[in-house]
C-alpha positions in Angstrom: -28.4 22.4 37.2 -31.1 19.8 36.0 -31.9 21.7 32.8 -28.3 21.7 31.8 -27.6 18.2 32.3 -27.1 15.7 29.2 -30.5 14.3 28.2 -32.0 10.9 28.5 -33.3 11.1 25.0 -33.4 13.9 22.4 -36.7 15.1 20.9 -37.0 15.2 17.1 -36.6 18.8 15.8 -39.1 19.3 12.9 -39.7 21.7 10.2 -43.3 22.8 9.5 -43.6 20.6 6.5 -42.9 17.4 8.9 -45.0 18.4 11.8 -47.9 16.2 12.2 -50.5 16.7 13.6 -50.4 20.6 13.2 -51.1 22.6 16.3 -53.6 25.3 16.2 -53.1 28.2 13.8 -52.4 30.6 16.8 -49.5 28.3 18.0 -48.1 27.7 14.5 -48.1 31.7 14.0 -45.7 31.8 17.1 -43.7 28.9 16.3 -42.9 29.8 12.7 -42.9 33.6 12.8 -39.8 34.7 10.9 -39.5 38.1 12.8 -37.8 39.0 16.1 -39.4 37.3 19.0 -38.0 40.1 21.1 -40.1 42.7 19.3 -43.1 40.7 19.2 -43.0 40.1 23.0 -42.2 43.8 23.5 -45.4 44.7 21.6 -47.4 42.2 23.4 -46.2 43.4 26.8 -46.9 46.9 26.1 -43.2 47.7 26.2 -42.9 45.9 29.5 -40.3 43.6 28.3 -37.1 42.3 30.1 -34.5 39.4 30.1 -33.3 37.6 33.1 -30.1 35.7 32.7 -30.1 32.3 34.4 -26.9 30.7 33.3 -24.0 31.6 31.3 -20.9 29.6 30.6 -18.7 27.1 29.0 -20.3 23.5 28.9 -20.3 20.4 26.9 -23.3 20.8 24.3 -26.0 18.5 24.1 -26.0 15.9 21.3 -28.9 17.8 19.4 -27.1 21.0 19.6 -23.8 19.6 18.3 -25.8 18.0 15.4 -27.5 21.3 14.5 -24.2 23.0 14.7 -22.3 20.5 12.6 -19.9 19.6 15.5 -18.6 16.5 16.8 -20.5 15.1 19.9 -19.5 16.3 23.1 -18.1 19.6 21.8 -17.6 22.5 24.0 -19.6 25.7 23.7 -21.0 28.8 25.4 -24.4 28.2 26.8 -26.6 31.2 27.6 -30.0 30.4 29.5 -32.5 33.2 30.0 -36.2 34.1 30.7 -38.0 36.5 28.2 -40.4 38.3 30.4 -43.5 40.2 29.8 -45.2 42.3 32.4 -42.8 40.7 35.0 -43.9 37.1 34.2 -41.6 34.5 32.5 -43.1 34.0 29.1 -40.4 32.2 27.3 -37.2 30.2 28.3 -34.5 30.6 25.9 -31.4 28.5 25.5 -28.6 29.9 23.1 -25.4 27.9 22.2 -22.2 28.5 20.1 -19.1 26.4 19.7 -16.0 27.5 21.6 -14.0 27.4 18.4 -16.2 29.7 16.5 -16.7 32.2 19.3 -12.9 32.6 19.9 -12.6 33.7 16.3 -16.1 35.0 15.5 -16.0 38.6 17.2 -19.3 38.0 19.2 -18.9 38.4 22.9 -22.0 36.3 24.3 -20.5 36.7 27.8 -21.1 40.4 27.8 -24.8 40.5 26.9 -26.1 40.5 30.5 -29.8 41.4 30.2 -29.6 42.6 26.6 -31.3 40.7 23.9 -29.2 38.2 21.9 -32.2 38.1 19.5 -32.1 41.8 18.8 -28.2 41.8 18.3 -28.7 38.8 15.8 -31.5 40.5 14.1 -29.7 43.9 13.8 -26.6 42.6 12.4 -27.4 41.8 8.7 -24.4 39.7 8.2 -26.1 37.0 10.3 -28.4 34.6 8.1 -31.3 32.6 9.7 -31.6 29.1 8.9 -35.1 27.3 8.8 -37.0 27.0 12.2 -37.5 23.6 13.6 -39.9 22.9 16.4 -40.5 20.1 18.9 -42.1 19.3 22.4 -39.2 20.3 24.6 -38.1 17.7 27.3 -39.3 18.6 30.7 -35.9 17.6 32.3 -34.1 20.2 30.0 -36.2 23.1 31.7 -35.6 25.0 34.8 -37.5 23.6 37.8 -39.6 26.6 38.2 -41.3 26.0 34.7 -41.0 22.4 34.3 -44.0 21.0 32.4 -44.7 18.4 29.7 -45.3 19.1 26.1 -44.1 22.8 25.9 -43.8 23.9 22.4 -40.2 25.0 21.5 -38.7 26.3 18.3 -35.0 26.7 17.3 -33.1 28.2 14.3 -29.5 28.7 13.7 -27.7 32.0 12.8 -24.8 31.9 10.8 -22.1 34.7 10.1 -19.1 33.4 8.4 -17.6 30.6 10.4 -19.7 31.7 13.6 -22.9 29.9 14.2 -25.4 30.5 17.2 -28.3 28.0 18.0 -31.1 29.8 19.5 -33.9 27.9 21.1 -37.2 29.4 22.5 -39.5 27.5 24.7 -43.0 29.0 24.8 -44.4 28.7 28.7 -48.1 28.5 29.4 -48.0 32.3 30.8 -47.2 33.4 27.3 -50.2 31.5 25.8 -52.5 33.3 28.6 -51.0 36.6 27.5 -51.5 36.1 24.0 -55.0 34.9 24.6 -54.6 31.4 23.2 -57.4 29.3 24.5 -56.1 26.4 26.8 -57.6 23.7 24.4 -55.3 25.1 21.5 -52.1 25.0 23.4 
């Protein structure tokens, strides 16, 4: 699948303090919101929220993912890709990864989530600590063909519980900005 292949180049994932120029305030609010994205999307969709799994399985993690998880390059991990949907539309493409070694001893069964929200699981388990959010313009070739576009905003953060770390990336699709009433010139 094209969105799972190794990248040609990796983006610079930046903290808010290193982000220049700053996007519009409405975009910043979504990118750096520390709350549960699942809850926010559920509210925006008037409780018409769902998750569509696209891909789940063991893969070689991308270099940027290995670096974020403090793993050697080309480490194996569990990859879960989903659409987060509001009112039937794909609003967010999400890619979550965790190292094989950490999952085998971490007590988290990512392979059993199905259409349930990983985000809700991470936010409900208070043993998980969230690291700072980083953002970038997500590479087009990392996206599923149906939603490939240039310059889509993405954010990611790492959730740690003991030796288990899960890296969650969320890519905001144009349909979300329309639903959230963000004017096209501010996207």
